N, C-alpha and C positions, 0 to 999 in steps of 0.2 A: 503494499500499500504506498503510494506517495500521496500525502494529503494535501488537499488544495489550500485548506488553511489550517493553522494550529492555534486554538484558544487555550491559554494556559494561566493557572493560577501561579503567580509570582513565587510563592514559597516551594514549588516543586524543586527548584533549583538548589535547595539546602538538602535534598535527597540524592541519592546515588544514582538511582534509575531515572532521575529527572535530568540530571546531567548527562547520562548517556544519551537520553532520547534528545535533549537540545542539540548534542553533537551530531547525533544520527540524521536530522532532519534540519540542519543549521540553513540550508540553502531555502528553506520553506519560509512562507509569511508567518510570523508569530505573532498574536494578538493577545495583550495581557487582560484578564477579566477578574472581577473580584469573587466569583462564586461559580463552579463548574455547573451548578443546578439552575441558574439564572443568567441566560445570556440573552438579552434583548433583542439584539442584532438577528439571533436564529429564531427565537421564540415568535417574534413578530412577523416570519416570512410566511408566505401563503404556502398551502399544502402541496401546489405543484413544484414547489421546490425542494420536496423531500428527498429525492433522489440526489440532487447536488448536495444538500446538507450532510447526506451520508459520505460524503468525500471528505469531510471535515474531520479533524481529530481534535478530542478535547482533553487535555491532561490538568490533572488536579489532585487533592488529597483526600480521601475517604474520611469523613467525620464520623459516619454512624456505622457501628459494629454490633447492633443488634441481632441475635441469633434467632431464628425462627423455628420452633419445633415442627418435625415433619415427621408423618408416619408411614412413608411410601418406601424409598430406597435409601433413605438417609434418616439419621436422628434430628439433624439441624439443617436449615437452609442457612447459609453464611454469606453475608456481603464481602465479596473478595476485589481481586485486582481490576475489575473492568464492570462496565454495564453498556448496555445497548450494543449494537453490531454495525458492520458496514455491509452485509448482505441486506436483501430486500424482500423477504418473504412476505407475501401479502397478507397472512394472518398472525404476524408476530406479536404474541402476546405482551412484548415490551410496549408496543405502541398504546396499549391499555394505560400502561404506568406513565409513560413519556410522551404521549401523543407523536407529533412528527419529529419532537427532539430525540428520538430514540438512537441517535447516532453514537458512535463508540466513543465511550470516555474511559480514560486509562487513569489509575491511581497508584501514585509511585510510593507510598508508604507500605510496601508489602511486608516488610519484616514486622511491623506491628500487627498486621491481620495475620499473619503465619505463627507469630508467637502466641496469640490468644487460642488458635486452634489447637496447638500443641499443648498448653496449659490446660484447656478445656478438656482435652482427651486424655492427659495423665491423672486429672482429678477423679475423673469417673471410674465407678466401681467394674462398669463392663465395657467393652470396647465400643467406641461410637463412630458412626459414620458421618462424614460431612460432606453436603452438597455446596461446592464451591464455584458451579458453574450455572447457577440458576437465573443470572442477570445478565450472561453475556456467553459468547462460544469462546472457550478458553484456548481452543486449537488455533482459531483464527487471532486471537489476541497474541498468541505466543510468536506467530511470525512478526510482530512488532517488537515485543519486549522480552521475549524468552524467560516470562515470568513462570510459564508452567513447567518448564524443564527445571527451573531453580527450585519449584515448590516440590515437585515429585522426588527429587533427590534428598531434598532436607527433611520432608515428612517422613520419608522412608527409613531415614536414620532414626527416627524417633521410635520404630518399633511398636507402636501401639495406635489402635484406632486405623480408620481408612478415610480416604477423600475420594470423590466421586464427581462427576461432571458429564453432560452430555454434549454430542458434537454433530456437525453437518459435513465436517470438513476432512480431507484426506492428508493434509500436510502434516504427517505424524513423524517422519524420519528423525528428526532431533530427540524424539522420545524413546527410540528403539533400543538404544543402548544405555540408559539411565538405570541406576541401581535403584529401581522401584521397591523391591523387596515385596512384592506382592500388596503393597498398601494404597495401590491407586485403582479405582474401578471406573473403566472409561465406556460409556453408553452411546452407542451410535444411532442415531436417528435415521430411519429410512422411510421411504415412501414410494410410491410407482413413479417410475421416469417421466411418465407424462405429467404428474402432478409437481414433480421436481422442477421440470422444464417450465411450465406454465405459472407455479406458483412459489416455488421457493428459488427466487432471483438471486443468483450470484453465489450458489452453494456448489458442493461436489456433485458429480452425477451418482447415481445409484451404483453402477459398476465400481467406480473408484471408492465408494464408501464400503462396499463389500470386501473388495481386496484389503481396504485398511484394517477391517474387522479381523481378517485372517493374519494380517501382517502383525498387528498388535497381539493377537493370540500366541502367534510363535515367540514373541517377545516376552511372553509371560504375564501379561496383563490380565486382570478379570474383565471379562468382557460383558455388557448387556446390549440387548437388541430393544430399541425404544421405537416401536412402530407409531409414529406420530408426527403431526396430527392426522388422524382419519379426517380426509376431506372426501365428502359425499356428493361428488359431482356425477353427471348423468350414467357414466358406465363404471361406476365404482366397484361393482361386485367383480367385473372381468378384470378391472385393474388390479386390485387387492388379490384376487385369485392367482393372477400371474405372478404378483410380487412374491407371494409365499412359495410358488413353484421355483421363482429364480433363487429365493434364499436356501430354500431345499437342496438345490443343484449346485450351489457355488460356494456356500460356507464350507471350510475345511471340516472334516470329521472331528478332529480335537475340539474345535471351537463350538461346532454343534451340540457336542456331549456336554459342554459346560454352560454354555450361555442362559441367561435369563431374560425373560420378556416383560416389557412395559407396553401398554396400549392406553392411547389418549386420543379423546375426540377433539376436534376443533371448536375452540370458542372464538366467536366474530364478535365485531363490534359497529356501532355507529361510527367511530371515530376511523375505523379501517375502511368503511365505505367511503367516508368523504375524501380521505387521503387517496385511496387507490383511484376513485374516480377522476381525481385532479392529476396525481401524479404519474400514474399508469392507465391512461383513458382506454388503450386498446387491449388491456389484460381481461383475463377470465372474471366474471362475476360471482364472487364466492356466497353471497347474500340469496338465498333462497327462501321466499317468504312461505311456501306451502311446505317445506321441510323444518323450518326454523321457528322458535318461539323465545321470548324474552327472557334473559336471566341476569338479574340485577340491574344496575344502572346502565343502560345503553348498550348491552351485550346480548348476543344471540347464541343459543345452542341448538341442537338438532332436537326435534320434538320427541315425546315419549314413544310413540309407535315406530318413527324411523329408527330412533336409537335402538330400540329392542330388537328390531330387523337386522340391524347392523352388528349388534354385539352378538347374536346368534349365528351370523355368517362368519365372523371372527373367531368364535369359539370353534365353529367346525373347522376351519381352517387351522388353526393352532392345534387343535386335535389330530389333524390328518399329518401335519408336518413337524409338529413341536410337541408330541404328545408327552414326552419324558422330560421336557423342559419346564421350569418353574415360571408360571405366571404370576408376577408380583401383584398386578392389578390391572383393572380396566376401568377408565374415569373419563 
């Protein structure tokens, strides 16, 4: 990523990573800001500027370090080294939180964040799992900061607890020879290639994601398969049936014997609709009035009958191809 502009909090230059990034991108235009959460120049842009705004990079210091309990694949959701993303998935849940300002933000105080994770892990009577990638894609971020490489090796030395994160990217070469000591769980998000092409803009292909799963498995990482989000476009049964066949045929026997599954249905929103209509006017329309119902303030999910039909279908596919694998949840 070569940023169009870099917006930065002045204090980042007091941190090692801040200095590294300043040197790395010294030829870019740097704009000083007061707070990474409030950049009027960007916040006041129209929705049609969404894609251009994704070309910017925001660098700051993370001030909030509150852990959120989680009962799925982790014990806690942990604010970590980035939020937002430079990819442009049309359903991105971060848009619900950040609206059109869901661009990539980097936080340079990584030592503070990792130290808290390790201390929390060591104080616990049981081994904890920390979700560090709920606000961003850390594989993508790593291409800029190398934060993930740094995190995996240092956390592995602790020899207690686990860290986990999802990804849609295949740039994992820097992770393959790390001393992770089995303490890192990587979950690859997959979808039919047609949905990746039309909806998950700027992410890796299905083939590359599957190749990456097999490569990470060879490197000894614990691997999860995140089938998400389930997007029910017109030919969704054909697409997801084919997806499961491809996964069955191309995952290595070793990976397939160990992998666990998660399934998440798409949540859409009024904000997504407005941004996508203006920023991507020729894109697929993910809102379907006959299939969706309101969910909370300004959000949509698939209605009860549609959801039940889809869940039954997915259970059949999982039973057919992954009967021996653990399905953590469908939500």
